[in-house]
C-alpha positions in Angstrom: 78.7 128.8 16.4 80.9 128.7 19.3 79.0 129.1 22.7 80.6 131.3 25.3 78.0 131.0 28.1 74.8 128.8 28.2 71.8 129.4 30.3 70.9 125.7 31.4 68.5 127.0 33.9 66.2 128.3 31.0 65.7 124.8 29.7 65.0 123.4 33.2 62.3 126.1 34.1 60.9 126.8 30.6 59.7 125.1 27.5 61.8 127.0 24.7 59.5 127.1 21.7 61.4 129.3 19.4 65.0 130.9 19.2 66.1 134.1 17.7 69.7 135.4 17.2 70.2 138.9 18.4 73.2 141.3 18.4 74.0 143.0 21.8 75.2 146.6 22.2 78.3 146.3 24.3 81.2 148.6 25.5 84.8 147.5 24.9 85.3 146.3 28.3 82.2 144.2 28.3 83.6 142.4 25.1 86.9 141.7 26.7 85.3 140.5 30.0 82.9 138.2 28.0 85.7 136.8 25.9 87.4 136.0 29.2 84.3 134.0 30.2 83.2 136.5 32.9 79.6 136.8 32.2 76.4 135.5 33.8 72.9 135.2 32.1 71.2 132.8 34.6 69.1 135.6 36.3 68.5 137.7 33.2 65.4 138.3 31.2 64.5 140.2 28.0 62.0 143.1 28.0 60.5 144.8 24.9 60.0 148.6 25.4 58.9 151.0 22.6 59.5 148.6 19.9 63.2 147.9 21.2 64.5 144.9 23.1 66.6 145.1 26.2 68.4 142.5 28.4 68.1 143.0 32.0 70.1 141.3 34.8 72.9 140.2 32.7 76.0 140.5 34.8 79.5 141.1 33.3 82.4 141.2 35.8 84.9 143.8 34.6 88.5 142.7 34.1 91.0 144.1 36.6 92.8 145.8 33.8 89.8 147.9 32.9 90.6 151.4 31.9 90.6 154.1 34.8 88.5 156.6 32.7 85.7 154.0 32.3 83.4 153.3 35.3 82.1 149.7 34.6 78.4 148.9 35.6 78.3 145.0 35.6 74.6 144.8 35.4 73.5 147.7 33.2 70.6 147.3 30.8 71.9 146.3 27.4 70.1 146.7 24.0 69.5 143.8 21.8 69.5 144.2 18.0 67.0 142.3 16.0 65.1 143.1 12.7 61.9 145.1 13.1 59.8 142.2 11.7 61.2 139.8 14.2 60.5 142.3 17.1 56.9 142.8 16.0 56.4 139.1 15.9 57.9 138.7 19.3 55.6 141.6 20.7 52.5 139.8 19.4 53.6 136.5 21.3 54.6 138.0 24.5 51.5 140.1 24.9 49.5 136.8 24.6 49.3 134.9 27.9 52.2 132.9 29.3 55.1 133.7 27.0 58.4 135.3 28.1 61.7 136.1 26.5 64.9 134.6 27.8 68.6 134.6 27.0 69.6 131.2 26.2 73.2 131.6 25.5 76.0 134.0 24.4 78.0 132.9 21.3 80.4 134.0 18.5 79.0 134.5 15.0 81.8 135.5 12.6 83.7 137.0 15.6 80.7 139.1 16.9 79.2 138.3 20.2 75.5 137.3 19.7 72.7 136.3 22.1 70.3 133.4 21.5 66.9 134.5 22.7 64.3 132.0 23.4 60.4 132.5 23.3 59.6 130.4 26.4 56.5 129.2 28.3 57.0 128.4 32.0 57.0 124.8 33.1 54.9 123.6 36.1 56.3 121.5 38.8 55.0 118.3 37.4 56.6 119.2 34.0 59.9 119.5 35.7 59.6 116.1 37.4 58.5 114.5 34.1 61.6 116.0 32.3 63.9 114.7 35.1 62.3 111.2 34.8 62.7 111.3 31.1 66.6 112.3 31.4 67.0 109.5 34.0 65.5 106.9 31.7 67.6 108.0 28.7 70.7 107.8 30.9 69.6 104.3 32.1 69.0 103.3 28.5 72.5 104.4 27.5 74.0 102.4 30.4 72.1 99.2 29.4 73.2 99.6 25.8 76.8 99.9 27.0 76.5 96.8 29.1 75.0 94.7 26.4 77.6 95.5 23.7 
């Protein structure tokens, strides 16, 4: 699995409890732009409507070489493809309090662009501070180990 774009902010702001791999319905110019690394998923989120999943706020900057007969919309709503069983499982969890769906990254699976979707619970301010302290301590431990050896 080769990652194209990762949403590091998602791990900072949320506890990711479960991950799902979803296909994305894309236009040709979008695929080319994503392959060129011109996509942003930081501000995006996933919504379930009528038993279907959609990704909102994903920004794909069109390449300058985009065809003239196509009018690219960088932030259009894109449909996500998952099995019906997975969607119904997610509907159950999202409707309960506190869960949200976020795109974690875009990656290639057998040449296709897929999105990793995370079932997430929001972090409180003190959780973020704890995570930062933990990260700093891990870094310090690595530094100490390097100095000893």
